[in-house]
C-alpha positions in Angstrom: 113.1 62.7 248.6 113.2 66.4 249.1 111.4 66.1 252.4 113.7 63.4 253.5 116.8 65.5 252.8 115.2 68.6 254.3 115.1 66.7 257.6 118.8 65.6 257.2 120.0 69.2 256.8 117.7 70.5 259.5 119.1 67.9 262.0 122.6 69.1 261.0 121.7 72.5 262.3 120.9 74.3 259.0 117.9 76.5 258.3 116.0 74.8 255.4 113.6 76.5 253.1 111.5 74.5 250.6 109.8 75.5 247.3 107.5 73.5 245.2 104.1 73.5 243.4 102.2 74.1 246.6 104.5 76.7 248.4 104.1 80.4 248.4 107.8 80.9 247.9 109.0 80.4 244.3 112.0 78.3 243.2 113.9 81.4 242.4 113.1 83.1 245.7 114.4 80.2 247.7 117.4 79.6 245.5 118.5 83.2 245.7 118.5 83.2 249.5 120.2 79.8 250.0 123.9 78.9 250.6 123.2 75.5 249.1 120.4 74.7 246.7 119.3 71.1 246.2 117.0 70.3 243.2 114.8 67.3 244.0 112.3 66.8 241.1 111.5 64.1 238.6 114.4 63.2 236.3 112.9 64.8 233.2 112.1 68.1 235.0 115.5 68.5 236.6 117.3 70.4 233.8 114.3 72.8 233.4 114.3 73.6 237.1 118.1 74.1 237.1 117.8 76.5 234.1 114.9 78.3 235.8 117.0 79.2 238.9 120.3 79.6 237.1 119.9 83.4 236.7 119.7 84.0 240.5 122.7 81.8 241.5 126.1 83.2 242.3 129.6 81.8 242.7 129.1 82.0 246.5 126.6 79.2 246.4 126.5 75.4 246.0 124.0 73.6 243.7 123.2 69.9 243.9 120.6 67.6 242.6 119.1 64.2 243.8 118.6 62.7 240.4 119.2 59.1 239.3 121.2 60.2 236.2 124.1 62.6 236.6 125.7 63.6 233.3 122.8 65.8 232.1 122.0 67.5 235.4 125.7 68.1 236.2 126.1 69.6 232.8 123.2 71.9 233.4 124.5 72.9 236.8 127.9 73.7 235.4 126.2 76.4 233.3 125.5 78.3 236.5 128.3 80.2 238.4 127.7 78.1 241.6 129.8 75.2 242.9 128.4 71.9 241.7 128.0 68.6 243.4 125.6 66.0 241.9 124.1 63.6 244.4 122.3 60.3 243.9 120.7 58.6 246.9 120.7 54.9 246.2 117.5 54.3 248.1 113.9 55.5 248.1 112.3 58.3 250.1 110.5 55.8 252.3 113.6 54.7 254.3 113.3 55.2 258.0 117.0 56.1 258.5 120.1 56.8 256.4 122.1 54.4 258.4 124.2 52.2 256.1 122.5 53.8 253.0 124.7 54.7 250.0 124.8 58.2 248.4 126.9 58.7 245.3 128.4 62.2 244.9 129.7 63.5 241.6 131.5 66.8 242.5 132.2 68.7 239.2 133.2 72.1 240.4 133.2 71.6 244.1 136.0 72.8 246.6 137.3 70.0 248.8 136.1 71.7 251.9 132.6 71.9 250.5 132.6 68.2 249.6 133.9 67.4 253.1 131.1 69.4 254.7 128.5 67.6 252.7 130.1 64.3 253.5 130.1 65.1 257.2 126.3 65.8 257.2 125.5 62.5 255.5 128.0 60.5 257.6 126.5 61.9 260.8 123.3 60.2 259.7 125.1 56.9 259.2 125.2 57.1 255.4 128.1 56.2 253.2 129.3 58.6 250.5 130.9 57.2 247.3 132.6 59.8 245.1 132.4 59.3 241.4 132.3 61.2 238.1 129.0 61.8 236.3 130.1 59.6 233.4 131.2 56.7 235.6 128.1 57.0 237.7 125.8 56.8 234.6 127.9 53.9 233.2 127.4 51.9 236.4 123.7 52.9 236.7 123.2 51.5 233.3 124.1 48.1 234.9 122.9 48.2 238.5 119.6 50.0 237.6 119.0 49.8 233.9 120.0 46.2 233.1 118.7 44.8 236.4 115.4 46.6 236.2 115.0 45.5 232.6 115.6 41.9 233.5 113.1 42.1 236.4 110.4 43.7 234.2 111.0 41.1 231.5 110.6 38.3 234.1 107.3 39.9 235.3 106.0 40.2 231.8 107.0 36.7 230.8 105.0 35.4 233.9 102.0 37.5 232.9 102.2 36.3 229.3 102.4 32.7 230.5 99.3 33.3 232.7 101.3 32.3 235.8 99.3 32.4 239.0 101.6 34.4 241.2 99.9 33.5 244.5 99.9 29.9 243.5 103.6 30.0 242.6 104.5 31.5 245.9 103.1 28.4 247.6 105.9 26.5 246.0 108.6 29.1 246.5 111.5 28.6 249.0 112.8 31.8 250.8 115.4 32.4 248.1 112.8 32.3 245.3 110.5 34.5 247.4 113.3 37.0 247.5 113.5 37.0 243.7 109.8 37.3 243.2 109.7 39.9 246.0 111.9 42.2 243.9 109.4 42.0 241.1 106.6 43.0 243.4 108.7 45.8 244.9 109.4 47.4 241.6 105.8 47.0 240.2 104.4 48.5 243.4 106.2 51.8 242.6 105.8 54.6 240.1 106.5 53.8 236.5 107.5 57.4 236.1 110.7 56.7 238.0 111.8 53.6 236.1 110.9 54.8 232.6 113.5 57.6 232.6 116.2 55.3 234.2 115.8 52.9 231.3 115.0 55.3 228.5 117.1 58.4 229.2 120.5 56.8 229.9 122.2 56.3 226.5 124.5 53.6 228.0 121.5 51.3 228.6 120.7 50.1 225.0 124.1 48.4 224.4 123.5 46.4 227.6 120.0 45.4 226.4 121.5 44.2 223.2 124.0 42.0 225.2 121.0 40.8 227.3 119.2 39.8 224.1 122.2 37.9 222.8 122.6 36.1 226.1 118.9 35.1 226.2 119.0 33.9 222.6 122.1 31.8 223.2 120.8 30.2 226.5 117.4 29.5 224.9 119.1 27.6 222.0 121.2 25.6 224.5 118.1 24.7 226.5 116.0 23.8 223.5 118.8 21.7 222.0 119.5 20.0 225.4 123.2 20.7 224.9 124.7 19.8 228.2 128.3 20.6 227.1 127.2 24.1 225.9 125.2 24.7 229.1 128.2 23.8 231.3 130.4 26.2 229.3 127.8 28.9 229.5 127.4 28.4 233.2 131.2 28.2 233.7 132.0 31.4 231.9 129.6 33.3 234.1 130.6 31.6 237.3 134.2 32.6 236.5 133.2 36.2 235.8 131.4 36.4 239.2 133.9 34.4 241.1 135.1 37.4 243.3 131.5 38.1 244.3 130.2 34.6 244.9 131.4 34.3 248.6 129.8 37.6 249.6 126.7 36.9 247.6 126.3 33.5 249.3 126.8 35.0 252.8 124.4 37.9 252.2 121.6 35.8 250.7 122.1 33.1 253.4 121.4 35.9 256.0 118.3 37.0 254.0 117.0 33.4 253.8 117.6 32.9 257.5 115.7 36.0 258.4 112.8 35.1 256.1 112.7 31.5 257.5 112.9 32.7 261.1 116.1 30.8 261.8 118.3 31.9 264.7 
């Protein structure tokens, strides 16, 4: 991710210096010389790196991070004298372009002109910037990352426990179900070191997992008891909760299905 954003800032006309485990320049040497410092390391190393470079930072600099959680890193960055703007790219480092990609910004001590300059760099690459607070960001990440990844991993593990032949199941899968199974394969093909902290280090995730467990228990009881009335009520409550999203969801998934099926 650091390499990806080094390219972004280079194309914007800025001189970019990089430090890491294999560079001659140290983190402190690079941080001391920069107008803007971006920390791009694994989640659980982020605070340590921020604290490492904190003594060389001044109030004439900007510090940002590219971490999936924001409350802790922003808190650590606020302990420095620099202006602070947390960043969370909502995509992986393998993207070929930032066009239509989302980046969440959590400016905590960041002058408007600094945020505008950061926004302009990302928008020039076609990205969209969503401004939030660290707390609201982490609350939403508990849902869109924590809860969704948890459900996906549970589905994968249930299939494994049931000795499901994945390749055989795919022979029977329509495009929409291939999309669902494809999300499992996509996650499992990546580094567990990314997903573990997302699920384990956000304190707002466990309450959602408790809600998930209650929902699974209730639905299992309804299914086992063959209670059609209860199932209709369960389905209806959730259909109503998602009513505002259903038209867009249908349109978007129809487009995905058409692309997978090769329809015009």
